[in-house]
N, C-alpha and C positions, 0 to 999 in steps of 0.2 A: 726869247724865253716864253714858253707857253703859259698862258694865264688861265687858270681854272678857278674862277671865283665863285663862291657859294652864292654871293649876291646876284651874280649874273643868271644863275639858274632860276631865280624867283622873279626876274624881270619879264614883263609881258612884252608882246610885240609892239603894242602901242607906246610903252615906255621907251623902248629902243628907238622907235621912229620919232618920238618927241625930242630925244636928245640929238639925234642926227639932224632933224629939221631946225632946231635951235642953233646948232653949230653952223649950219649953212647960212644963217643970218648973223653969225658972229657972236652968238650968245652962249653962255655956259651956265649950268644950273647953280653954280656957286657965285655968280656975278663977276667972275674974272674976265679979263680980255684973253684972247687966244694965246698970247705969248707971255702971260703972267704966271709967276709962281704963287703957290699958296703960302700962308704964313709959316716962316721957318723959325724954330726955337731950338737952341743948343744949350744943353746943361751938362755939368760934370759931377761925378761922384766925389766922395772924400778921398778915395784912393787915386793915385796917378794912373792914367791910362784907361779910365772908364768914362763913357759919354752916353748921353741920351739925346736923340734927335727926334723932333716932332715936325713933320711936314704936312700941314693940314690935319687929317685924321690918321695919317701914317706915323707910327712910332717904332723906332729901332734903337736898341742899346748895343754899344760896342765896348769890348774889353780887350786890352792889349796885355800880353804876358810874354815872358821869354825864358829860355833855359839854355844851358850849355850843351852843345852836341858836336859831333864830328862833322867837318865840312864835306861837301862833295869832292870827289877826286879831281874833277876837271876845274873846280873853283875852290882851291884850298884856302884862299884868303878872303872869302866873301861869306857874309852871313845870309840868312834867308828870311823871307817874309811869307807867311801863309795866311790865307783867309778861310774861315769856316763859318757857315751860316746855319742857323737853327730856326725852322719854321714851326711855331707853336700852333696847335689847333685852336687855342684861345684867340689868336690873331685873325684866323679865318678858318671856318669849319672844313674847308676843302684841303687844308694842310694836314698831313698825317704825321704823327709822332714816330720817333724811331729813326730808321735809316733815311738820310737826306734824299728827297725826291729830285726829279729833273730840274724843277724850278730853283730849288736851293743850290744845286750844283752850278747851274748857269749863272745865278746871281753872283756867287763867289768868283766865278771865272771872269765876269765882266769887270768887277772891281779889281781883281788881281791883275788883269791885263793892263788896266790903266796905271797901276802902281809899278808893275814890273817893267813894261816896255818903255815907260817914260823915265825909269830909273830915278823916281822921286826920292827914294830913301838911299842914303849912302851906305850900301851894304858892306863896303870894305871897312868902315868904321866899326862894324860888328865883329870883326876878327879879333880874337884874343891871342891865339898862338897858331900861326899859319900851318895848315895841314893837320892840326890836332883839335883845336877848340874854337868854335865860333858861337855867336848868339843866334838862336833861332827864335824870331819874333812871331807870335801867333796872335791873330785878331779874330775874336769870336763875335759874330753879329747875331743878335737875338731879335727876331721880328715879334714885336708886341702887339701891333695892330696894323692890319693891312687896309689902308684907305686909298691905295693906288700909288704907282710910281715908286716901288720899293728900291729900284736901282739907285736913284738919286739920294734918297734918304739914307740907305745903307752906306753909300759911298761917303757921305758927309760924316756919318757916325764913325766910320773907319779912320778918316783923316783926323777927326777931332780926338779920337783915342790915341792915335800915333803922335799927335802934336803935344799931348800932355804926358805921354809915357816916359818913364825913366828906368834905365837898366842899372843893375848894381855895378859899381866900379870894381875892376879886377887888377891884380898885380901878379907878377911872376916871382916865385921863391923856390925854396928847396936847394939841395946841394948842387944840382946841375942847372938851376934857374929855369926848370921846365915844369914846375908845379904851379898850377893856377890857384890863386887865392881870391875868393869872392868875399868882398867886404860888405857887411850889413849896413843898412842906411844910417844906423846910429853911429857907426865909425867913420864912414865916408859918404858924402852926398852922392846919390845916384846921378847918372848922366843922362841927359835927354838925347833923343835920336837926332841925327842930322838929316833934315828934310830940305832938299834942293828947291822944291816947289810943291804946289798942291794941285794934283790932277782932279778937276771937278767934272763929274758926270752930269750931263744935261740931256734929258730924255724928251723926245717928241713922239706924238702918236699921229697916225694917218687914218682918216676916215673917209667914207663915201668914195671908194675907189681911188684913194690917195689924193683927192682934190682938196681935202681939208687937213691942215696941219695945226696941231695944238701943242702947247708946252705943258709939262707936268700934268699928265692925265690922272683923273681920279679913278676909283674902282668902277664907277658907272661908265665912264668914258672908255676905260679899257675893255669893258664888256662889249662895246660896239665897234671898237677900232679894228682896222684891217691890217695894221702893221705898226712897227715901232722902230725908232732909231735912237741910239744913245751915242752921243759924241762926248768924249772926254778931252778937255782942254785945260791949260793952265792960264795964269794971268797974262802971260806974254802972247797968248793967242796960238801957241803951239798945239797941234793936234797930237794927243797921246794915243788915242785909239778911237775907232768908230765901229759900232756893231748895228747891223740891220737885222731885225727879227720879224719874220712873218710878212705876209702881203706881197704885192707885186713889186716890180722894179720902180725906183724913184728917179725922176729926171735930175740931171746934174745941176740945173738951176735951183731946184728945190733943196738939194743937199747943200749947196753953197749958201743959200739963204738961211738954212738951219744952223750952219756953222757960224755965220756972222752973229746970229742971235745968241748962240751958245757961248761965244767968246765974251759977249757983254754980260751974260748971266753968270758965267764962271768967275769973272772979275768981282762981281758983287758978292757972290757966295764966299769966295776966297777971302775977301776983306772982312766979312762977318766972322768967319772962322778965326782969323788972326786976332780980331778984337776980343772975342770971348776967351781965346786962349791966353791973351795978355792979361785979361782980368783975372783969370784963374791963377796964373803964375804970381800975380801980385798978391792975391789972397793967400796962396800957398806960402809965400815968403813971410807974410804977417803971422801965419800960424806957426811957422818955424821960429820966428823971433819970440813969440809968446811962450813956446815950449822951452826955449833957451832961458828966458827970464825966470820961469817957474823952477827949472832945474837949479839955477844959481841960488835962488832963494831957499830952496830945500836944503842945499848943501851948507849954507850958512847956518 
């Protein structure tokens, strides 16, 4: 994915050389080691399926929604998952509002590929009536601040939104039992999605003719990098997808080293996502109990 950062345009030659020289010594401008992530924070909104992720200075919001549509003819009993990204000029002056640019499209494809090819979501459970109605789940990712490594931050935001999303429960009725009845949340509790695993995207940047490898590059490091590779893995160490963007070829030994590091980082991030989702579900259950008590009291 091409990076056209406004911050890079204002960097002088000396600043770029300083960053490269520091990385050759194993030093980064924010004090991290070469294979360390920045601080990760995951928050949720009051509504199911909304998340906000902050990775260092990078901030991304994710929203999951769904609607009933007709399935594809070749997959009559499978629902769909779609990824849409929005790059706001407030996040980076180089982003243009309106039609999605090449970077926005490529970001959505990387995340979509990790979800789709790994079959992380049980799409068959999204089927309501085979050949007629399925749930189409849509994930909107809004880039609020571009501090570098949008892929990993947006991927975590999408997974967090999917983990807390709930679709309305449906039943069949009518004379021929072919009419779909969508029940409101007040009548029946919405149903969560079935996630088999969490495909975690881990991004590496290559600098100085691919001789330096760093994890989770900032926007300054992206301005001087020669290439990038994103490996998407789950907690079992299974590779869901790999994408190499820009730069020369990478030796096999370097790729295997990156995959080993990515497997460890993916397990840590997956554990954090599960912990915050569990806390959200517990809080949601408490809110539901409080509403129930209030309703009983009002009825009396």
